[in-house]
C-alpha positions as CSV (number, residue, x, y, z in Angstrom):
1,X,-27.5,-8.3,-22.1
2,X,-25.9,-8.8,-18.7
3,X,-24.0,-5.6,-18.9
4,X,-27.0,-3.6,-20.0
5,X,-29.0,-5.0,-17.0
6,X,-26.0,-4.3,-14.7
7,X,-26.0,-0.6,-15.8
8,X,-29.7,-0.4,-14.9
9,X,-29.0,-2.1,-11.6
10,X,-26.4,0.0,-10.0
11,X,-26.6,3.4,-11.5
12,X,-29.3,4.9,-9.1
13,X,-8.6,18.6,-15.6
14,X,-6.3,19.7,-15.2
15,X,-2.9,18.1,-14.3
16,X,-0.8,19.4,-11.4
17,X,2.0,21.5,-12.8
18,X,5.6,21.2,-11.7
19,X,5.3,17.5,-10.7
20,X,6.7,15.8,-13.7
21,X,10.1,14.6,-12.5
22,X,11.2,12.2,-9.8
23,X,13.0,15.0,-8.0
24,X,9.9,17.2,-7.8
25,X,7.9,14.2,-6.6
26,X,10.6,13.7,-3.9
27,X,10.1,17.3,-2.9
28,X,6.4,16.8,-2.7
29,X,6.8,13.7,-0.5
30,X,9.1,15.6,1.8
31,X,6.3,18.0,2.5
32,X,4.0,15.2,3.7
33,X,4.8,16.1,7.3
34,X,2.9,14.5,10.1
35,X,-0.3,16.4,10.9
36,X,-2.0,17.1,14.2
37,X,-5.2,15.3,13.0
38,X,-5.4,11.9,11.2
39,X,-6.8,11.9,7.7
40,X,-10.1,10.0,7.6
41,X,-10.3,6.7,5.8
42,X,-13.1,5.4,3.6
43,X,-14.5,2.1,2.3
44,X,-16.6,2.9,-0.8
45,X,-19.1,0.6,-2.5
46,X,-18.5,1.5,-6.1
47,X,-21.1,-0.5,-7.9
48,X,-21.5,-0.1,-11.6
49,X,-18.9,1.7,-13.7
50,X,-21.8,3.9,-14.9
51,X,-21.7,5.6,-11.5
52,X,-18.5,7.2,-12.7
53,X,-20.3,9.3,-15.3
54,X,-23.9,9.6,-14.1
55,X,-25.5,11.8,-11.6
56,X,-26.7,9.1,-9.1
57,X,-27.5,9.2,-5.4
58,X,-24.3,7.3,-4.9
59,X,-22.0,9.6,-7.0
60,X,-23.6,12.6,-5.4
61,X,-22.6,11.3,-2.0
62,X,-19.1,10.7,-3.1
63,X,-18.9,14.4,-4.2
64,X,-20.4,15.6,-0.9
65,X,-18.2,13.5,1.4
66,X,-15.1,14.9,-0.3
67,X,-16.3,18.4,0.9
68,X,-16.7,17.1,4.5
69,X,-13.1,15.9,5.0
70,X,-9.8,17.7,4.7
71,X,-8.3,18.0,1.2
72,X,-5.8,15.1,1.0
73,X,-2.2,15.5,0.0
74,X,-2.6,12.3,-2.0
75,X,-5.0,9.4,-2.4
76,X,-4.2,5.7,-2.1
77,X,-6.9,3.3,-3.3
78,X,-7.1,-0.4,-2.9
79,X,-9.5,-1.5,-5.7
80,X,-11.3,-4.7,-6.1
81,X,-10.2,-4.7,-9.7
82,X,-6.4,-5.0,-9.2
83,X,-6.2,-8.6,-8.1
84,X,-2.7,-9.8,-8.5
85,X,-0.2,-12.4,-7.4
86,X,2.0,-10.6,-5.0
87,X,1.6,-6.9,-3.9
88,X,2.1,-4.1,-6.3
89,X,1.8,-0.3,-6.1
90,X,1.5,2.1,-9.0
91,X,4.7,4.1,-9.3
92,X,4.5,6.1,-12.5
93,X,4.4,9.9,-12.9
94,X,1.0,9.9,-14.6
95,X,-1.1,6.6,-14.3
96,X,-3.3,5.9,-17.3
97,X,-7.1,5.6,-17.0
98,X,-8.0,2.0,-17.4
99,X,-11.3,1.0,-18.9
100,X,-11.4,-2.6,-17.5
101,X,-15.0,-3.6,-18.4
102,X,-17.0,-4.4,-21.5
103,X,-20.4,-3.8,-23.0
104,X,-20.9,-0.3,-21.7
105,X,-21.8,2.9,-23.6
106,X,-19.0,4.7,-25.6
107,X,-19.1,7.7,-23.3
108,X,-17.7,5.6,-20.5
109,X,-14.7,4.5,-22.5
110,X,-14.0,8.1,-23.4
111,X,-13.5,9.2,-19.8
112,X,-10.0,10.2,-18.9
113,X,-9.0,11.0,-15.3
114,X,-5.5,12.6,-15.6
115,X,-4.5,12.7,-12.0
116,X,-0.8,12.6,-11.4
117,X,0.9,9.7,-9.6
118,X,3.7,10.0,-7.1
119,X,6.7,7.6,-7.6
120,X,8.4,8.8,-4.4
121,X,5.3,8.3,-2.3
122,X,4.9,4.8,-3.9
123,X,8.5,4.0,-2.8
124,X,7.8,5.3,0.7
125,X,4.6,3.3,1.0
126,X,6.4,0.2,-0.2
127,X,9.1,0.7,2.4
128,X,6.5,0.7,5.2
129,X,5.4,-2.8,4.3
130,X,7.5,-5.5,5.8
131,X,5.2,-8.6,5.6
132,X,5.8,-8.9,1.9
133,X,7.8,-7.5,-1.0
134,X,6.0,-4.7,-2.8
135,X,6.6,-4.3,-6.6
136,X,6.7,-0.8,-8.0
137,X,4.4,-1.1,-11.0
138,X,4.6,0.8,-14.2
139,X,2.2,-1.5,-16.0
140,X,-1.2,-0.7,-14.4
141,X,-2.9,2.6,-13.7
142,X,-6.3,3.8,-12.3
143,X,-9.0,1.1,-12.9
144,X,-12.7,1.8,-12.6
145,X,-12.7,0.8,-8.9
146,X,-10.7,4.0,-8.5
147,X,-11.4,6.6,-11.1
148,X,-15.2,6.2,-11.2
149,X,-15.2,7.3,-7.5
150,X,-12.3,9.7,-7.3
151,X,-13.3,11.7,-10.3
152,X,-16.5,12.7,-8.4
153,X,-14.6,13.5,-5.3
154,X,-11.8,15.5,-6.9
155,X,-12.9,16.4,-10.4
156,X,-10.0,18.8,-11.1
157,X,-7.6,15.7,-11.0
158,X,-4.8,17.7,-9.3
159,X,-4.3,15.4,-6.3
160,X,-1.9,12.5,-6.8
161,X,-3.6,9.1,-6.9
162,X,-2.0,5.7,-6.4
163,X,-3.3,2.2,-6.3
164,X,-2.2,-0.7,-4.1
165,X,-3.0,-4.2,-5.4
166,X,-4.7,-7.1,-3.6
167,X,-2.7,-10.3,-3.5
168,X,-5.2,-13.1,-4.4
169,X,-3.0,-15.8,-2.8
170,X,-3.5,-14.3,0.7
171,X,-6.4,-14.4,3.1
172,X,-8.4,-11.6,4.6
173,X,-6.2,-11.6,7.8
174,X,-3.1,-11.0,5.7
175,X,-4.6,-8.0,4.1
176,X,-5.9,-6.6,7.4
177,X,-2.4,-6.9,8.9
178,X,-0.7,-5.5,5.9
179,X,-2.9,-2.4,6.1
180,X,-1.7,-1.7,9.6
181,X,1.8,-1.2,8.3
182,X,0.6,1.8,6.2
183,X,-1.3,3.5,9.1
184,X,1.3,6.3,9.2
185,X,0.1,7.5,5.8
186,X,-2.9,8.9,7.6
187,X,-0.6,11.1,9.7
188,X,0.7,12.6,6.5
189,X,-2.6,13.6,4.9
190,X,-3.0,10.6,2.6
191,X,-6.5,9.5,2.1
192,X,-6.7,5.7,2.1
193,X,-9.8,4.3,0.3
194,X,-10.9,0.7,0.0
195,X,-13.1,0.4,-3.1
196,X,-15.3,-2.7,-3.6
197,X,-18.7,-3.9,-2.3
198,X,-19.5,-5.6,1.0
199,X,-22.2,-7.8,-0.5
200,X,-21.4,-8.6,-4.1
201,X,-23.0,-11.6,-5.9
202,X,-23.6,-10.8,-9.5
203,X,-24.8,-14.3,-10.3
204,X,-27.8,-13.9,-8.1
205,X,-29.0,-10.4,-9.3
206,X,-32.8,-10.1,-9.1
207,X,-33.4,-8.9,-12.7
208,X,-37.2,-8.9,-12.1
209,X,-36.8,-6.5,-9.1
210,X,-34.7,-3.8,-10.8
211,X,-37.6,-1.3,-10.5
212,X,-38.0,-1.9,-6.8
213,X,-35.8,0.6,-4.9
214,X,-33.5,-0.8,-2.2
215,X,-34.6,-4.4,-2.9
216,X,-32.3,-6.9,-1.2
217,X,-32.6,-10.6,-0.5
218,X,-33.0,-11.5,3.1
219,X,-29.5,-13.0,3.3
220,X,-28.0,-9.9,1.7
221,X,-29.7,-7.5,4.1
222,X,-28.8,-9.8,7.0
223,X,-25.1,-9.9,6.1
224,X,-25.0,-6.2,5.4
225,X,-26.4,-5.6,8.9
226,X,-24.0,-8.1,10.4
227,X,-21.0,-6.4,8.7
228,X,-22.1,-3.0,10.0
229,X,-22.5,-4.2,13.5
230,X,-19.1,-5.9,13.5
231,X,-17.5,-2.8,12.1
232,X,-19.2,-0.5,14.7
233,X,-18.3,-2.8,17.6
234,X,-14.7,-3.2,16.4
235,X,-15.0,-7.0,16.0
236,X,-12.5,-7.1,13.2
237,X,-11.2,-10.6,13.9
238,X,-14.7,-11.9,12.9
239,X,-14.6,-9.9,9.7
240,X,-11.2,-11.4,8.8
241,X,-12.7,-14.8,9.2
242,X,-15.9,-14.1,7.3
243,X,-16.0,-17.8,6.2
244,X,-17.2,-18.6,9.7
245,X,-20.2,-16.2,9.6
246,X,-22.5,-18.8,8.0
247,X,-24.0,-19.6,4.6
248,X,-25.2,-16.1,4.3
249,X,-21.7,-14.8,4.3
250,X,-20.8,-17.2,1.5
251,X,-23.7,-15.9,-0.6
252,X,-22.6,-12.3,0.1
253,X,-18.9,-13.1,-0.7
254,X,-18.8,-15.9,-3.3
255,X,-15.4,-14.5,-4.4
256,X,-13.3,-12.2,-2.1
257,X,-12.1,-9.4,-4.4
258,X,-14.8,-6.9,-3.6
259,X,-14.7,-7.7,0.1
260,X,-11.0,-7.5,0.7
261,X,-10.7,-3.7,0.2
262,X,-12.7,-3.4,3.4
263,X,-9.8,-5.1,5.2
264,X,-7.5,-2.2,4.2
265,X,-10.0,0.4,5.5
266,X,-10.3,-1.4,8.8
267,X,-6.6,-2.1,9.1
268,X,-5.7,1.6,9.2
269,X,-8.4,2.4,11.8
270,X,-7.4,4.3,14.9
271,X,-8.9,3.3,18.2
272,X,-10.5,6.8,18.5
273,X,-12.0,7.0,15.0
274,X,-15.8,7.4,15.0
275,X,-17.6,5.1,12.6
276,X,-20.3,6.1,10.2
277,X,-22.0,4.7,7.1
278,X,-23.3,6.2,3.9
279,X,-24.9,5.0,0.7
280,X,-26.3,2.2,2.8
281,X,-28.6,0.6,0.3
282,X,-29.1,-2.7,-1.4
283,X,-29.6,-2.9,-5.2
284,X,-30.8,-5.8,-7.3
285,X,-31.2,-8.2,-4.4
286,X,-27.6,-9.4,-4.1
287,X,-25.5,-6.2,-4.0
288,X,-25.0,-3.5,-1.4
289,X,-23.5,0.0,-1.9
290,X,-22.9,0.4,1.9
291,X,-19.9,2.5,2.5
292,X,-17.9,3.4,5.6
293,X,-16.2,6.5,7.0
294,X,-13.7,6.2,9.8
295,X,-12.5,9.4,11.5
């Protein structure tokens, strides 16, 4: 019953040829030369997995924003749904599509997003990070925090996609600082995406308000506005210490996994990046789909 309600709440290819060996991936990585302009960076509120297969206002915006930015050489996603002890990065040639949810329609489980990975880029990214050891993972893949979004952005599945995990033993400041170490990826045309939700409290979903568009509890709307103001003004220290933002913040972030991907988006921000928001809506009282574009 919960999953069926959640579906109602938040729903509003080909494989690259010639990249099937480590040596060819190395050749690919060597071509990731520094560009004159930085690749933009995104935080995307991904909401229900059903957004991955349905034509919603949210998924339509994911499609359109991909057309507004340069085509990336690769995509690196920090998803709320790869919450691990330690830091890991996918390092296989072809990451599997992971259906990490239950109680949804069969059609959702049948989706495959066959984008290639890039083991050499995974190694290069891991080598940039000095604050912690990064494990090269062959046991994960692309979870729904990644493929439900990226399949709308790049439906042909020809662009390499990697995931970087979130170490659940570390605080928000750690993740923000770690992200700074991979800033150089933006110079090489890699699109960094944090995928979660700024306000995410499933236990307080307003089931009786599902038919009211953009319905949000006062505390949810307040915190969403606070987060946007702090992002716009560059007050990232306050965002890394969200526990000090009052009881409303604790309602918005009862557990941190959907919030922490935002730290990676902010951590790779350049001082000259313009800030804009999209899909800026509350759903079901206690969730927001608010998303951020930097650059």
